[in-house]
N, C-alpha and C positions, 0 to 999 in steps of 0.2 A: 324613692320617686325620686323624678328629673324634674326641669325645672318647671321647663314645656304643665305638666302635670299637676306638680307644685300651684303653682297658675294656675291652672284652669281645673281645679278646685277649691280658687278661692273664687276665684270666678262663680262658682255652682253657687258655692256659700251667697256670693256677698247677696244673687236672685236669691235665694233662699231668705237674705235677710230680708227684704225689698217687699218678699212674697207674705212677711209677718213673720218669719217661725225663728223665736228669740235664744232655740236652739246650734243656728247655726252662730253668734256674735259667739256663743262657748267656744267652738267646732272648731271654730276661722283662729279664736285667739292661742288654742294645744298645737295646730298644727304648729305654725310661725317655735308656738316655745322647743318642741319635738323638733323642729328645722334647723331653728338655732338663727331666725328670720322675723324681722320688725315687723311689726303687723303692716298690712295698710291704713292707711287714715281713712274709709270706711268704717274699719272694725272701731278704730281710735271716736270714729266719731259715736256708731252703735257702741260701744262701751260707754259711753258720758251719755246717750240719748236711754238706756237701761238706767245708768242710776240714778240718771238728779230728769225730771219730769221739767223743770224750767231751760232746761239744756233745748230741750228737746221740742221747745213749742219754740221755742229760741231760732231752732235748725229749720222749721216752717218756712218762717221767714226768709233766712239763710235761702234754702232751696229754692222758690220763689224770685228772690235778685239773681239769684246760677241760672234757672229757666230766661230771666229779659234779657239778662249777661246771649244768652248767644244764641236764643229769639232775631235779639237784637245785628248779633253774629251773620249771622243768613241774612240782612236783613230788611228785616222787617219793620215797615214803618212807628215811628212811636205812635203815631193814630194808631191806628196794629194789635200794637204789639201785647196791652194788657188780657185781649179778649182774648188772642190766640194763645196764651200763660195757659189764662185760664180755661183754655179746651181745652188743648194739653197736660195740664194737672187732672179734670174733672176724667180724663185717661186714666191717668196711673189710679185712681180712686180719695185725689187730694182735691175733691169737689169745696169751691171759692170763689166769688165772686170777684170781675175784673177789679174794680177797688176796692181787691182786699191785696189782687195781686199788687197795684198800686205804692196802697199802703204800706208792705211790708217794704219792699224796691224803694223804697224811699229813706226809708226807717234802717236798711241795711246800711244806705249810701248818707248815712247825713253818720251813722255810725264808725265807717269806715273815713270821714270827712273827705267825703271830696260830694262838688255841685257838682260835677261833668254829667253827662248820661245820667238826668235826672229825667229827665224829657221834659213834654213839652207842657207847659201851664195853666 
């Protein structure tokens, strides 16, 4: 298998995982092991989510936090960022209120020990 085929296969498996195919994680672990390659970050996170429901809960907050960071980098103003994040998450099947996005964002920022980029009070 070429590097490109390996990368394409992992990309396909990541998409399958994101769509709910848990077996994609096992296939990705096996693929990496067979080719003596370290698993990509998404595989490590997926394994942790499958093993620990608490970790999966934490990842919901991290996903929301990350999306807010992306939207801010895209120039979305603080006044709109939580609404926009809520809409995008709903499009991904992860419906939540803008207030939930804000709480998740602020919680992760607090855990990171950073009050920077906390948005308007």
